[in-house]
C-alpha positions in Angstrom: -46.6 106.2 218.9 -49.3 103.4 218.8 -48.0 99.8 218.2 -49.1 96.0 217.8 -46.9 93.3 218.5 -48.2 90.1 216.7 -48.0 86.7 218.6 -47.9 83.2 217.2 -47.5 79.9 218.6 -43.5 79.9 218.4 -43.1 83.3 218.4 -40.1 83.7 220.8 -38.5 87.3 219.4 -42.3 89.2 220.8 -40.9 90.3 223.9 -37.8 91.5 223.1 -39.6 93.2 220.3 -42.0 94.7 222.5 -39.2 96.2 225.0 -37.2 97.5 222.0 -40.4 99.6 220.9 -41.3 100.7 224.2 -37.8 101.5 225.3 -36.5 103.3 222.0 -38.8 103.9 219.7 -40.7 105.5 222.5 -44.0 102.9 221.6 -47.3 102.5 223.4 -47.3 99.0 222.7 -49.7 96.0 223.1 -49.7 92.5 222.5 -52.2 90.6 219.8 -53.1 87.1 219.4 -53.0 85.7 216.1 -56.1 84.0 216.6 -58.2 87.8 217.0 -59.7 89.5 214.2 -59.1 93.0 215.2 -56.3 95.0 216.1 -56.1 97.9 218.0 -56.1 101.5 217.2 -52.3 101.3 215.9 -49.7 103.2 213.7 -47.2 100.2 213.6 -47.9 96.4 213.5 -44.5 94.0 214.3 -44.7 91.0 213.7 -41.5 89.1 215.0 -39.2 86.6 214.9 -39.2 83.1 216.0 -40.6 79.5 214.4 -44.8 80.1 214.1 -46.3 77.1 214.3 -42.7 75.4 214.1 -42.3 76.3 210.8 -44.7 73.2 209.3 -45.1 73.2 205.6 -42.9 76.9 205.5 -41.6 78.8 207.5 -44.6 81.6 207.8 -47.2 79.2 205.6 -49.6 78.7 208.4 -49.4 81.7 210.2 -49.9 83.6 206.9 -53.7 82.0 207.7 -54.2 83.5 211.2 -57.5 85.1 211.6 -54.9 88.6 212.2 -53.4 88.8 208.6 -56.8 90.4 207.4 -57.1 93.1 209.9 -52.7 93.4 209.1 -53.1 93.5 205.6 -56.3 96.0 206.2 -53.9 98.4 208.1 -51.2 98.6 205.5 -54.0 99.2 202.8 -54.7 102.5 204.7 -50.9 103.3 204.7 -50.2 102.2 208.5 -46.9 100.9 208.5 -46.0 97.4 209.4 -42.4 95.7 210.2 -41.8 91.7 209.9 -38.5 90.5 211.6 -37.3 87.4 210.1 -39.9 85.0 210.8 -42.0 88.0 210.4 -40.2 88.9 206.9 -41.4 85.0 205.7 -44.8 85.3 207.2 -45.0 89.1 204.7 -43.6 86.9 202.0 -46.3 84.1 202.3 -49.3 86.6 202.8 -47.3 88.3 199.3 -47.3 91.9 201.0 -43.8 91.7 200.2 -42.4 90.1 197.1 -40.2 87.3 197.0 -39.3 83.8 199.3 -37.3 83.0 201.9 -35.7 79.5 201.4 -33.6 77.0 203.3 -30.3 78.5 203.7 -27.8 77.7 201.2 -25.4 75.7 203.1 -28.5 73.8 204.5 -28.0 74.9 208.6 -29.5 77.0 210.9 -27.0 80.0 211.0 -26.8 81.8 214.6 -23.9 85.5 214.4 -24.0 88.5 213.7 -23.5 90.1 210.8 -22.3 93.2 209.1 -25.2 95.3 206.7 -24.2 97.8 204.1 -27.4 101.0 204.6 -29.0 100.7 201.1 -32.2 102.7 201.9 -32.3 105.5 204.2 -35.5 106.7 203.0 -37.7 105.1 204.8 -39.6 105.1 208.2 -37.6 102.0 209.1 -34.2 103.6 209.0 -33.8 107.3 208.2 -32.0 107.1 211.9 -29.2 105.5 209.7 -28.6 108.2 207.2 -24.9 109.4 207.4 -24.5 105.6 208.2 -23.3 102.9 205.3 -23.0 99.7 207.0 -24.1 98.3 210.4 -23.6 94.8 212.3 -27.2 93.3 213.6 -27.6 89.2 214.4 -29.2 86.6 212.7 -30.6 83.3 214.1 -31.9 81.4 211.2 -32.5 78.1 208.7 -34.3 79.6 206.4 -32.9 83.2 205.3 -32.0 83.1 201.9 -34.6 85.5 199.6 -35.3 84.6 196.3 -37.1 86.2 193.6 -36.9 86.1 189.9 -34.6 88.3 187.6 -37.9 90.4 186.9 -38.6 91.1 190.4 -35.0 91.9 191.6 -34.3 94.7 188.5 -37.6 96.0 190.4 -36.6 95.9 193.8 -33.4 97.2 192.8 -34.4 99.9 190.3 -37.3 101.2 192.8 -35.2 101.5 195.3 -36.6 98.8 197.8 -33.6 97.1 198.9 -33.3 98.7 202.2 -30.5 96.2 203.8 -27.7 93.9 201.9 -25.4 91.4 203.3 -21.3 92.5 202.9 -20.6 89.1 203.9 -23.6 86.6 202.7 -24.2 84.0 205.3 -27.5 82.1 203.5 -27.2 82.4 199.5 -29.8 85.2 199.1 -30.1 86.5 195.8 -28.2 90.1 195.2 -27.3 89.7 198.9 -30.7 90.9 199.6 -31.3 91.0 203.8 -34.1 93.2 203.7 -36.9 95.1 201.7 -40.1 97.8 201.7 -43.1 97.3 199.0 -43.3 99.8 196.7 -45.9 102.2 198.8 -43.0 102.5 201.5 -44.9 101.1 204.4 -44.6 97.5 204.6 -40.9 96.5 205.3 -39.2 92.9 206.4 -35.6 92.0 206.7 -34.1 88.8 208.2 -31.2 90.6 210.8 -33.0 90.9 214.6 -32.6 94.6 215.0 -34.2 93.7 218.8 -31.0 92.1 219.6 -29.0 94.8 218.7 -29.6 97.5 220.6 -28.7 97.6 224.7 -25.0 98.0 224.9 -25.2 95.6 227.7 -25.9 93.0 225.8 -23.5 93.8 223.1 -23.4 95.2 219.4 -26.1 98.3 218.9 -26.7 98.4 215.4 -30.2 97.8 215.6 -31.0 100.8 217.6 -31.2 103.4 214.6 -34.1 100.6 213.3 -36.1 101.9 216.4 -35.0 105.4 216.3 -36.2 105.5 213.1 -39.8 104.6 214.3 -39.4 106.9 217.3 -39.4 110.2 214.8 -42.0 108.6 211.6 -44.8 110.7 212.9 -43.2 113.4 214.4 
């Protein structure tokens, strides 16, 4: 599988994402600068965490208007996979590729710690390797991770199986403890926790490993 990691000014998880995709999803990975207008021919676009444009205006609001986003939308329309982690999730909601919004944490503080997650949907290209596991533990590191959507949208997400991960203990006030969602088509995914930070036992927990193993098998 071929993948592209998008890099914005302020991205700080692009190298971690590249290594995890290369080493654990067995991807041929390239970096793509946000001002580029074309993507290489890839199966997966990965939008990493960080603080694109310093979270100026709103988290992800400026990045969502970068030139590369038009190519990413076209990639998704063709059925290509798109994953947004933390700031990447924020960017996907700002582009309306995913519903809802990520607001300031309810406690108005930056939260950085490992968090227990309930795995709600293992029938996606991003989570199939979690099958048989009802929970995992993955680090979070965000100030604006409070997922919000109106009641109608939340009911639709729940009813159509689009809630993929849910917090075991809500750290930020997210509606219905939502930590990660997928679009109706099943190819655009966003989550606030960082699976790329939980893949190597030498550096701690490995709760994110199954995320990359799922991607490794997505096109087999």
